[in-house]
N, C-alpha and C positions, 0 to 999 in steps of 0.2 A: 578519335572514331565513333561514331552513335550509331544504333541500330535497332530499330524499334518495326516490328514488323513487317513491313514491305518499304520500308523507308530506310536508306541507309546514308550518311553523312558524313565526311572527314574532311580534315584540314591540316594542311603541312605548311610550318611556316620555316623558313630558311633565312639566317643571317648572319653576314659574314662582314668584317671589316679588317682593318689593322692600318699600321703607320707604315711607312717606305721612307728610308733616306739614301741618295744614293752614295757611293764612295767620295772620297776627298780628291781620289788620285786621278779622277778622270777615265780616259781610254788609255787603254794598254797600247794603243797604237802609237803614243805620242812617247813611250819607253821605248819602242820597239825600234823608233826612229832616232833616239836619239845617240849620239856617238859614242860607240863602247869605251874609246881610249880615255875620256875626259874620266876626273872624279866627280861622284855624285854628291859626298859631303866634303866640307872641310875636317882637318884633324880633332875639332872640338865639337863634331856631329852636325855645326850648322850647315844650311844649305844656303848656297848663293842665287843669286836669280839667272845665269848665266853659265853656261857648264864650263867657262874658264876660268871659272874663281872669282868672277867682279859681278857687282850689281849696275853697273855703269855701260850700259849699249856701245858707247863713242868708242871703247877702248876695244872692241872685237877687230879681230881681223877675219873672224867667218861670220856668213849671215846669220844673224837672228839663232844663236845656239842656244836655246831657252832651255833651262833644267826643268824637266818635267816633274820632278819633288818637289821646286817652290812653291808652285800655286795649291798643294794640298795643304802648307805651314799657313795658308791666309785663311778667312775666315767664311769662304765660299759654302754654298749646302744648297742641296736639291732635296727637296723634301715633298711628300703625296700624304694624302689620307685619304682612305677609301671605306666608303661604307655601302652595303649591298644587303637588299633584302627582298625576296618572293615569296608570294601568298598563293599556296594552290586549294582552292575552296571546289569538292566533287559533292554531286549530291545524284542518288540512284534511288528511282521507285519500280517495284517490280510488280507489273501488274498480274502475273503466274509466271511458272516456270519458263516461259518462253517467250513472253514481251517483257520490255523495260525500257525506262524512259532516263536520260543521262543528262547532267548538265555541269558543266563546269566553266569556274570563273580563275582568273589568274591575273597579279598586280605584281609589279615589280618597281623597284626604283634603284638607281645603280647610281654612285656620286662620287669624283673625286675632285679633290680640292689642292691645290700645287703651291709651293712658294720657293722662288729660287732667286739666290743671291751672287753678285759674282764681285769680289771686293776689286776697289780702284786700283788697287796695284798689281791685280793679275797680268800676267803677259800680254793677254787677248786685247790690250789697250793700251800698248805700248806707242802706238801710230794714234791714238784716239787723241783730241782736245782735252784739255783738264775739265771742262765742263759737262764731258761724256762719258767720264772713266769710271766703272762702278755700275752696275745694273741691278733692278730689283722684278720681277717677273711673279704676278699673281694669273693663277687659270683656276676656273670653275666648270667643272664638266656634269650635266644632270640626264641622265637617259630614262624617263619615264614610258614602261608600258604595260598595256591591258589588253584583256583577250577574254571573249566568250564564246563557248559552244554549247550547243544542245543537239542530242542525238538521242534517234530512238534504234531498239534491234529487237529481230525477231529470230527464232529457232525453234525449227519443229525436227522428229526424227520420224520419218515415215515405217513403218514396220519395220526390220533390221537390216535395211538394204539402202534406204535413205535419208541424206541428212540435208537439210536445207538451212540458210540461215541469209540475213538480210539486214543491211545498215544503212539509214539516211543520219546525216552529219549536216549541221550549220556552223561554220564559224565567221569570227569578226576579231579582229587586231586593229592596233593603235600604236604607233611607236613616235615617241616624242623627243626632241635632243637640244638642250640647251648650251653652246658655250659661249665663254666670256674669259677675253684674256687682256692683260694690259702690262708694259713694260715702261719703266720708269729708268733713268740714266742720271748720272753724275752725284758722287757721293762724295765727301771729305774724308782723309783716310783716318781709321780709327773711329770711326760710328757706327753704332748698333746697324743693323740690317732690318730698318724700320722706313715705310718712304715718306715720313715727315720730314728727313735730312736729304731727300733727293732734290736736285736744282729743276727736275722737270723731264718732258718728253724730248725725245732727238727730233731735230728737225726733219719735217716730213713722215712723222710716226704719229698712229693712235691707237686708242683701243682697239679691240678685234671680238668683235660679237657674230656668232653663229646661231641660226634655228630653225629647225627643220621638224616635219611631222609627214607619217605617211599612213597611211591606212589601208587593209587590206580583208577580203572575205571570201567564203568557199561557201559550195554547196556540193555534199560530198554524199557518194551511195554504192554500196559494193553487195554484191550477191556470192556466195559460197554454194555449190553444191558436191557430195559425194556421193559415189555408188558403192557400196558394198565394199569401203574402205580401199577401192581399188582403185576409181578413175575418180578424177577430181577437178575442178572447173571454177574459174575465179572470175569475175566480172565487177569492172570498176568504171564511175565514169563521174566527174567533177566539173564544175565550173569556177573557174578562180578567177578574182578581179583585183586589180592593184592602182592606186594612185600614182604607180612609178611610170606606167606608159602611156600613151596620149590619148585626148579623151574620146577619141574613135573607136580606142582599140584596149577600154580599161580591162574587158572579158574576154578571158579564152579558153575555151573547153577542151579536157584532159580525158584520157579513157586505156584502160588495158584489159587484156585477156590472157589468162593463164589456165594453163592446162598441166595436169600432172597423172602419173602411172606408178602405182606402187607396188613392183614387180614381187617384193616380200608377200605380200597378201596374196599377189595373183597366183603367184606357184607356191604358197605356204610351205614357205623356208623354214628351214629348222631356226628356231631364235636363238638359239646359241652358238649358230653362225653366222647368220645373217638376222639382224635384228630391223635393220631399214634398209633399201635399195629402192631406189625413187628417181624415176625419170621428169622432167617437167620443162616445159617452154613458155616465155611470154613475150607478148609484144603488144606494145603502148605508146604512149604519148607523156612527157612531162615537160614542166616552164619551168626557166629560171628568170629572177625578177632581180637578180644582184647585179644591174646596171646603172645605178645611181639614181637617188631620189627624186631629182626635178631633172632627169631626161628627155620630159615631154613638156617642160617649161621653158618660157622666157624667163629669165634672172638680169634684173636692173640694179646695179648700185648708184647713189649718190657723189657729185663730186661737187664739195663744199668750196664755196670762191673761186666758182669757175669762170665768172666773169662780172662785171659790175651789174648785172641783173642778178646775181644771187647764185642758189641751187641749182647744176644741173645733171643729168643722168646719161649713163652710158651702160649698153648692152652687153653683159659680159657672160651670158649662155644664151644660145638660140634654140630654142625647145623646137620637138616635133611633133604636133598633135596627132599626126598617123604613125607614132613608133609603136611597133606590135611585140607582143612575146616573144623570146627565143623559144621555139618548141624544139623538142629532142625526139627523136622517133626512136623508140626501141625494142630489138628484139636479141632474146639469150635464150638459151638452151643450156642445160646442166645436168648433172645427176650430182644425190645426194647418199651417201653409205656410210653402214656401220655395222662391225663384226666382230664375232669373237668376243662376244659377252662385254663390248665398248670397248676392246682394246685398240682396236681400228676404226678410224672414222674418218670424215672429212668430205668435200666435193670438190667439182670441175665444172667451171665455167665456160662459155662463147658467148661475146656479145658482139654487136654490130649497133651504134649508137650515130645517128645521123641529125645533127641541129640545125634547123633550116628554118626561118633568115635566124645569120648572126645580127646582134648590135653593135656597130663599131661607129666611134668617133671619127667622122669624115674632114681633113682639113675647112676649112671658110676661107673664101677669100678675104682679103684684106681689108677691103672697103667694109667688112660686116662689124670690125672690131672684135669679133670674138675668134677664138682660136680654133673652137671644133663644134661639129653637128653631128647627133645622132643618128646614124640611117641603117636601116634593116638591107641586109648585102650579103651573099654570100652563103654558105653553108661550110659546116665541118663534117667530117667522117670519121668515126674513133671504131677502130674493132680491136679485139683484146679476148684475152683468153686469161682466168685466174686459176688459182687451183691451192687446196688446204690439204694436208694429208696429217693425223695425228697416230701417233703409234705409242702405246703405253705397256713395255713388258713387264711391269708389277701394276697389278690393277686389283686392290682389295677396298672397297668401299665402306663396306662395316667398320673396318679397325681404320679407314683413312690414309692408308698406306699405297702410294702409288709414284710411280716414276714414269712422265711420257717425254715424247720428242715430238716436234712439230713444225711444218715447213710450210710458209706460206708464200707463193710468189705470182705476179704477173706480168704479162705479154701485152706491148699495147703501140699499137701504130694508129695516127690521125693524120688528114689528108683537105686541106682546104679544096675549094670549087665555087663555082658560080660567080667571082668577082669579074671576071673579065677586065675589062679598064676601070673600073670605078674607083678603084683604092689606087691608082696608079700615081697620084700626088702624095698618098700617105706615105707611099713605096720611096718617091724622091724625098719626103722629109726623115724618112730612117735612114736612108742614105747621107743627107746631111750632117744628120746628129751624129753620124759614125756608130749607129747601130748596128746590131747583128741581126735584127729580128727584118721579114717582109711578109707581105700579103701579098702571094701569089697562088693561082689554079695548080694544083697539082704537087704542089708542096705541103710542109707540116710545119704549124706555130712552133715546133720545136726546131726548126732547122737554124742552121750557123751560117750566115753570108757573111763572105768576105775574098778578097782579090786572092788567089792562090799563089803561093810562093814557092819557088824552085831554091831557098837558102842564102847562104850569102855567098857574093863572089869572093873568092882565095885571092885576087889579083887588089881589090880596088877596096874590100871588105863593105861593098853596099847591098842593098837587097836586091834578088832578081824575080820578076812578077813574073807570072805566065797571063799572057792576052787569053781572051777567049778563041781567037781564031790558031792558038797553039804558039804563039811566036814568044820569045823571051825579051823581056826587057827591062832597063833600070826605074823606067818612067811609072810611076803609082796612077791608075786612070779608074775613078769609079765604076765607069763604063762597065770593065772587067768583074766588076764581083759577080760571084755565084757562091751557089750553096758547097759547104766545104764541111759541115759535120751536123751531127743531129745530137741534141742535148737527152733526148728521153733515150731510157736504157733498153737494150733488149729484153734482158728479165730482172726484174727486182724484186724485193719479200724481206720476209724475216725468218730467220731460224730461231727455235726455243726449243727450253728444256723446264720442267715442271718437278719438283720433287715435294712429297710430303710425307712426314711419320707422325701421327697422331696429331699432334696440336702446332708442330712446326711444319711450314712451307719455305721453300727455297725456289725462285725462279729467274731464269739468264734470257735476253733475248739479244740475240745478233741480226741485224740488218746486212744485207748484200744487195750490190748494185752490178751490172755486168754489161757492157755494150756501149755507154754513154760518151759522148765527148762534150768538151767543155771549152771555155775562151779560157787562158790561165792568165788573170789577171797580175799575179805577182811577178812574172816574165814580163809582162806588157809594162808596167808600173816601177818594177823596182830590179829589173833589170835594164830595160832600154827606158826610154823617154826621160833620161834622167837630165836635168836641166841642169847648167853652168854652178848655180847655186847650190843646188841641190845634191852635188857629188860630196858635200861636206857631212852630209847625213848619215845614217847609217842605210845601207841597201841589201839588197840580196847578195852574196858572196859571189852569184856566177854572172853578175855584172863586172866583176876584178878578173876572172878567172877563165871567164869561156867566150866573151868577147872579141873581134878580131882586133890584133896588134901590128900585124907583119905581113907584107905580100906572101903569098903562096901557103898562109896559114888556114887550116879547114875549121871553120867556126860556126856555132848555131845562132852568136848575135852579131850585131852590126859593129861598124869601127867601134874602139871605145873614145874616142874623139869626137865623135857625134853626138852632139845632145840636142839635135833637132827634135820634134816631134814625129814621132812612127805611125804609120795609118795602118788601118786594121789589116792583117793577113793572115793565111792558112799558119803561117808558122805558129803561131802561139795557141792554137787549136789541138788537144791532147786528149788523147782517151782516157776516162775517169771508170777505174773499176775500184770499188771501194768494199771495203768490209770494215762494219763500225760496231762497239759493242755498245749497245742502244740501252739496257737498262739491266739491271738486278736486284731482286727486291727479296728480304726477308721477311717473313711473317710468323707470329707465335698469338694462339687463342689461349684465352683463359677461360676454362666455365667448370660449373659445378664445386666452386670453393663456397667456402660459409660465408666468408665476408661479401662475395658478391649477391648471394640470396639474401643476406640482409640489408644489403644497398637497394633489393629492388632490381638486378640484374640478372640476364641470362646468358649473355656472352660479351666478352670483350675481345679483340682484335687489337695487336699491334705489328707496326710494320716500318720496315726501314728500306727508303729505295732512292738508287745511285743511278744518274744517268750519263750519258755520253763518257763512257770511259776510256775506250780507245780510238783509234783510225788508223785504217792500214789500205793505201790507194796506191795506184799504178801512179798518180802524177804527183808531183812535189811543188806544194802550194803553201800560203801562209793560211793558220788555221787560230783561231781563238785570239787574232788581233784587234778585233772589235765585240762588243756585245750590245 
């Protein structure tokens, strides 16, 4: 930092980097899948290729019972090197106590280089030809960003009652990304993981390269006014532009109005009892440009060796030059409070957000050769409340001794509208893909869609479905799909406690969620939908004990002899209430020591943090199988 007279300069440089190497044991799901009654190691500690104790697949009477430990003994590896830097430069010139100009320049670069080698003896190549056993993958990702902002501000106090301030600012930003990946196949056994030993590319494959660039700019102004520190007014207006949207809709205006009433100043409340009590209301619009970098552009791809005339072109994405911003009108009401010398504080908010229009990828006609087309259609209406209450029975700021308890929570409901029949084709695709999602007026993006189930017939062991007209049937019909649940919880949030005693601190955060429903994939994939080959793998114990076996049996799951595919039904939608130990942290601050003064340090803090400590839930499903 540098200061001289009216000029102030600052520069902050952040550098971060490191090496990563994946565990050689791969995904834990492979170990969870392995049949538990086979020995994993030989008496001498060695590991065979297959769980029946052999290295020869032809002797197996079970389908591909691969020993998940075997691949970890090979020379497989996946490693990455990352390096990031960010430099922020700022300059401020104060003309006087009320007027100043500001400038900021930010430059960043992020790179990740990765190498991955899979040994030719790896079990993933059991069915590959010799020239395609073993692979080496090299990738390079680079992301570069720069931004510049210029601004000016004016602040003026008129008498003892009026405070006025205004800001003008403009910003420009560019993001550029480049990605390259190549994969070669075929390595002799025992050679080093070097591309020079590879046989070449697999037939039909080639290196992959992607490059993208996007730009945005913004013109922004805000004005703030306060009267007697009681009545507050905020006005904002901006014009934002981005290359994400169509050429006829690069720019969009946004605005906001906020008012506040400081009741603690209005009624001269006792500051020891009420130090803050403010009512506030806001209305305005915001934008969302996270809809893909090239949604408004046609994208073509070269087709090498297309015909005898040489290279051809194919359209891979159909752009929409009229694609407009997603705009959200936001109305909120709230109250902030702080009482009893800071021991009790918090806020309550209620809001209504309506995003109109949405940007949705619509299914394109097969004749176009592209899968989707971005379109502005429909709206999403979101209503919610949120709150935070913090209470500190022990609160001694001078000695840094305190104990506090806090609860943060929220309640949200959302609803689609304005689609009419525009997304009927998209709904049909979701149905054909066995998706639980639908785009329909009057419903929520969090709704779960499936055919209603009446359970398992005790006589036959088959599932009984409920048609839309109320009739029971053994025949599954996609036309009977209706809303059967909602993934959004009624209430969710975090309860926390923090304790400090001089230099020591401890914090505990517990996350809670109540009222949501979810599709239990563990039941769907490991209790039912078990093929004739998959019965030899380790499955959910409920597949053995809770499936129907004899006439008259009341069971939750279908016939144990039925290995056919189970369609989606409400039988697998369950209520999901949970409480999780999100984090616990310990801290210690060192200060006022002689060695620190000699080292030029004024403070040093040590922290230890633990995450995902426990989970207690009403739903019984797999956790921790994949990372």
